[in-house]
C-alpha positions as CSV (number, residue, x, y, z in Angstrom):
1,L,-35.0,-30.8,33.5
2,L,-33.4,-27.8,35.3
3,E,-34.9,-25.5,32.6
4,D,-38.3,-27.0,32.6
5,D,-41.1,-24.6,33.6
6,A,-42.3,-27.0,36.3
7,T,-38.9,-27.2,38.0
8,R,-38.6,-25.4,41.4
9,F,-35.6,-24.9,43.7
10,V,-35.7,-25.6,47.4
11,L,-32.9,-24.4,49.6
12,V,-32.0,-26.7,52.5
13,T,-30.3,-25.0,55.4
14,A,-29.9,-25.3,59.2
15,P,-30.8,-22.8,61.9
16,A,-27.1,-21.9,62.3
17,A,-26.0,-18.5,61.2
18,A,-23.2,-19.8,58.8
19,A,-25.6,-22.2,57.1
20,Q,-28.2,-19.5,56.6
21,T,-25.6,-17.2,55.1
22,E,-25.0,-19.8,52.5
23,A,-28.7,-20.3,51.9
24,L,-29.2,-16.6,51.4
25,Y,-26.2,-16.5,49.0
26,F,-27.9,-19.3,46.9
27,L,-31.2,-17.4,47.1
28,Q,-29.5,-14.4,45.6
29,V,-28.0,-16.7,42.8
30,L,-31.5,-18.0,42.1
31,R,-32.9,-14.4,41.9
32,E,-30.1,-13.3,39.6
33,R,-30.6,-16.2,37.2
34,K,-34.4,-15.8,37.5
35,L,-34.8,-19.4,38.7
36,P,-38.0,-20.3,40.5
37,F,-37.6,-20.6,44.3
38,A,-40.0,-23.0,46.0
39,G,-39.1,-22.5,49.7
40,F,-36.7,-23.3,52.5
41,V,-36.2,-26.6,54.4
42,V,-34.6,-25.8,57.7
43,N,-33.0,-29.0,59.1
44,R,-32.0,-29.9,62.7
45,V,-34.3,-27.4,64.4
46,A,-34.2,-27.6,68.2
47,N,-37.5,-28.6,69.8
48,Q,-38.7,-25.9,72.2
49,P,-38.6,-27.5,75.6
50,S,-41.1,-26.4,78.2
51,T,-40.6,-26.0,81.9
52,D,-42.9,-29.1,82.1
53,A,-40.2,-31.1,80.3
54,L,-38.7,-32.1,83.7
55,P,-41.0,-33.4,86.4
56,D,-41.1,-31.4,89.6
57,P,-39.3,-34.2,91.6
58,L,-36.2,-33.7,89.4
59,L,-36.2,-30.0,90.0
60,D,-37.6,-29.7,93.5
61,G,-37.7,-33.1,95.0
62,D,-35.7,-34.9,97.6
63,P,-32.6,-36.9,96.6
64,P,-33.0,-40.5,95.6
65,A,-31.8,-43.1,97.9
66,G,-28.1,-43.4,98.0
67,L,-27.4,-39.8,96.8
68,D,-26.4,-37.2,99.3
69,A,-28.2,-33.8,99.3
70,E,-25.2,-31.8,97.9
71,A,-24.8,-34.2,94.9
72,W,-28.5,-34.1,94.3
73,R,-28.5,-30.2,94.2
74,S,-25.6,-30.4,91.7
75,V,-27.7,-32.7,89.5
76,Q,-30.7,-30.4,89.8
77,R,-28.6,-27.4,88.9
78,A,-27.2,-29.2,85.9
79,L,-30.7,-30.2,84.7
80,A,-32.0,-26.6,85.1
81,E,-29.0,-25.2,83.3
82,A,-29.4,-27.7,80.4
83,L,-33.1,-26.8,80.1
84,T,-32.2,-23.1,80.1
85,R,-29.6,-23.6,77.4
86,R,-32.0,-25.6,75.3
87,Q,-34.7,-22.9,75.6
88,Q,-32.1,-20.2,74.6
89,R,-31.0,-22.3,71.6
90,A,-34.6,-22.8,70.5
91,A,-35.3,-19.0,70.9
92,A,-32.2,-18.1,68.9
93,E,-33.1,-20.5,66.1
94,R,-36.7,-19.2,65.9
95,E,-35.2,-15.7,65.5
96,R,-32.8,-16.8,62.7
97,I,-35.6,-18.7,61.0
98,A,-37.9,-15.6,61.1
99,Q,-35.0,-13.5,59.6
100,L,-34.6,-16.2,56.8
101,Q,-38.3,-16.0,56.0
102,Q,-38.3,-12.2,55.9
103,T,-35.4,-12.3,53.4
104,G,-37.1,-14.9,51.1
105,P,-40.0,-14.0,48.8
106,D,-43.3,-13.2,50.5
107,G,-45.3,-16.4,51.2
108,A,-42.4,-18.7,50.4
109,P,-42.9,-22.0,52.3
110,C,-40.5,-22.8,55.1
111,W,-40.5,-26.4,56.3
112,L,-38.9,-27.0,59.7
113,L,-37.4,-30.5,60.3
114,P,-36.7,-31.3,64.0
115,D,-33.3,-32.3,65.2
116,Q,-33.2,-36.1,64.9
117,E,-31.7,-38.4,67.5
118,H,-29.7,-40.2,64.9
119,D,-28.1,-39.1,61.6
120,L,-30.0,-39.9,58.4
121,H,-28.1,-42.7,56.6
122,D,-30.7,-44.5,54.6
123,L,-34.1,-44.1,53.0
124,Q,-36.0,-45.5,56.0
125,A,-34.5,-42.7,58.2
126,L,-35.3,-40.1,55.6
127,H,-38.9,-41.4,55.4
128,R,-39.3,-40.6,59.1
129,L,-39.1,-36.9,58.1
130,A,-42.2,-37.2,55.9
131,P,-44.6,-35.9,58.5
132,W,-42.8,-32.5,58.5
133,L,-42.8,-32.2,54.7
134,P,-46.3,-31.7,53.2
135,A,-46.7,-32.9,49.6
136,A,-45.5,-30.3,47.2
137,P,-48.0,-29.1,44.5
138,W,-45.7,-30.7,41.9
139,A,-45.3,-34.0,43.6
140,D,-47.8,-35.8,41.3
141,R,-45.8,-34.8,38.2
142,A,-44.2,-37.7,36.3
143,F,-40.6,-37.4,35.5
């Protein structure tokens, strides 16, 4: 099966630098062995939050009943910092994904799977990723 002309290899990685180093190593192994590369799957990609992600009352509004102004400002600062960190993470991941794509063969697919709220432990959870993985051209092939 591995030597069949219809077999393709997909490298699964994460947007973390160490994981991509491993993926690039295996890409080199595929090239050296002249094995067909079908693309990358990048798992656990951070969603790009927008500044609209938090409603204005959370960032600019008055404190809720029972919370003093100083505590409310502390909550607002923490929310703003969390949003900034999330935006920075997403930007860094986009940059690493672009570098990964540049290293791979021209036109190689790169499917991005968003970070999931829960770990994937069963087929039902794996099935929830289907919207991010278009059918492969070889998907109708009987094995």
